[in-house]
C-alpha positions, 0 to 999 in steps of 0.5 A: 563533510567526508561523511556526507559525501559517502551517503547514497544520493538519489536523483530524479528520473525524467525523460530517461535521464537521471537529473540532480536536484538543487536541494536534498532531504535526509533519509534515515535508516530506521534500524539505527536512526542514522542518516544514510541517504539523500533524496531530492527535494523536488518542486514545481520545476521538476514536475514541469520537466516531467510533464514535458517528458511524459507529454512528448512520450505519450503519442508513441507509447500509446500507439504501440499495440498491447502486445508490444507494451506487454513484451516491455512489461515482461522484460521489466519483470525479468530484470526486477526478478534478476535483481531480487536480492539487491532490491530486497536488501535495499527495501529492508534497509530503507523501510525497516521491514525484515529482509525475510518479508522483503524477499518473500513478499515485497519484491516478488509481488513487484515482479508479479505486478508487471507480469500480471498486467502484461498478461491482462492487457492482452485479454480485454474485450470491447462491447458491440451492440447491433440496432438492425431496425435503425441500421446502426452498429454501436461499439466501444473502444478504450483509450489511454487517458494521458499522463497518470500521476502516481503517489505511493506510500512508505509501507510497501514502497516498490510493491505499491508503486508497481501496483499502480505503474504496471496497469498505467503503462500497460494501458498506454499512459505515460506516468509521473510517480512520486514515491514517499520521500521516506522510502525512495531507494527501490524506485530509483533502483528500478529506474536503472532497469527501464531503458534495458527493459525497452521502456522509452524515455519519458514513459516513466518519470520518477520525481522524489520529494515531499507531499506539500512541495512535489506532490501538490505540484503534481496533483494540481498540474492541469496536464495530469488528468488522473491521480492514483494515491495510496496513503492517509485520509488527510492527504486524500482530502487535500488531493481532492481539493487540489484536483477539483478545479480540473475534474481529475479522475481519482483513485484513493486507497486510504486507511483501515481499522480492520476488525477480526471477528472470532466466533466460539467455533473458530479453529484456534490452532489456525486462528491464533498464529494467523491473527498474530501475523495479521496484527503485526506483519510489517510492524503493523504498517499495512493498511490491511492489518488487524487492529480490533479483535472481537472474540466471543465470550465463551472462548475469550480467556482461552484465545487471549492466553494463547494470543499473548503467548504467541505475540511474545514469541514474535521476534523483534530484531534488526531487519537483516536478521533472517529469524526476525518476525518484525523490524523497525518502524518507519521513523522516529515521529511515527514511533512516537505517534504509535507510543502515544496511543498506548499512553492514552489507552493506559490513561483510559484504564485499559490493560497492556498485556504485553509489549510496549512498557511491559516487556523488555526489548533486546537490541544490539548497541548500534540499534538502540537508537533505531525505531523499534517497539514490541508488538503490543496487546491492549484489553479492557478498552471501550469501543469509543477509545481512540485506540479502537477508532483511529488508525494507529498503523503500528504493532498495536492491537486491541482484544475485546469480548462480544456476546452475539453475532448481531452485536459484533457486526454493529460494533465492527461497523462502528468506525469510519473506515471500511477496508478489510475484515476477517471472520473466524468460524467453522459455520459456513452459513454464519461466514456468508451472513456476517461477510455480507453485512460487514462494511468492508471492501475485502473480507477474509474468512479463516485466513488473511491476506490471500490476494487474487489480483483479478478481483477488486481491491479497495475500501468503503467509507473513509477507506477510499474511492474506487477499486484496483485490480485487473478490470478496475485498474484498466477502467481507471487508466483508460477512457471509454468511448462509444462509437455509433456507425449508421450503415 
């Protein structure tokens, strides 16, 4: 019993207070496989309390001027930035990602999310139309919707929670957020900063727990008119079903099976290291990661040789190792799922050129039970294989040859997903032609993951519904009203 008392125990944050829960879930350190944290296993009762707090806070918060709300967001950004190292350490331990990635991407981007929406809320303009012949003037106003339900995933925990929370509260809504039960620590740490930043009690409520219990209670609550969700397609289907009777506004950012199209005139000096990073960053646990690499036949062998060499140099290590390129996967169940795809590829006759089952993974004794695997490259695989069709969400990528531009566009578009793609070519005409025809919400050419927050983010087909970004997020988190005045 003494050991369990030493565990970090989180509490829900409702109405500006930390509240204990009747039951708790174990949360594991992915690098050791040991329980290190207890997370509230909340349900309907906690959601009811959060709705009450958010409802009470809404009139006051929504009536504040954009300038006042902007100031609060800036203060919260400053406080997060001051806690950057503490938050990065926690994110790395909780999620399994490297400390380097948490320090350079996750936490800085969380800070930027608040600063960005604190600024953008000051620059939205409304429309006005005159009809002098009828003596009428029409104009539009935007009003916050009310209580926003935010459900964020385990791969980029604070990064993606703040990407939803910042525009929601900037627009004047109150929020109830449910982070993933696998990665709840940094959301709980952020709650400790809210009062100091000037966020009134009840404006931000964070309720921890599982999707089936607390997630479903949030999504099906009649007083939560909109849901922003990032996660898997099956969960999105369930959210859609539960929301339908209430006609809720939905923003769904789902999976990807993202192709890289590498043409014979690609600059391999840049393409190879960037494609290794786009395949294996954050253990491949980013919805934008490259998992299908199509290489023109004339350079296929050369690319493959360089790519496998570069992949073998990608260091898998404990998350706290500053020289590690990749840490541990999120959970034992997820590691087993990712490994099952490699087994199926082998059964189909594919070649595993490096990684799982081919190379040896060296870890300290304490981390032998952690959820680590090597970055893995598969070739000689058919487009119909589950490894080429389904989102694996791990450090696995398939490399296949192609002949013509027309052929590779068809093959790249042949999956149900349409989130992101990369095109590598020094031919500007081809870059524009191919980018236009790819069924993807984001296309990077000769680069990867360079984001401009002003621009829309989101996917086509089964990769989701709606877009996020300055204009799109503002429109989602507000309702537009047309007012006509006859004079």
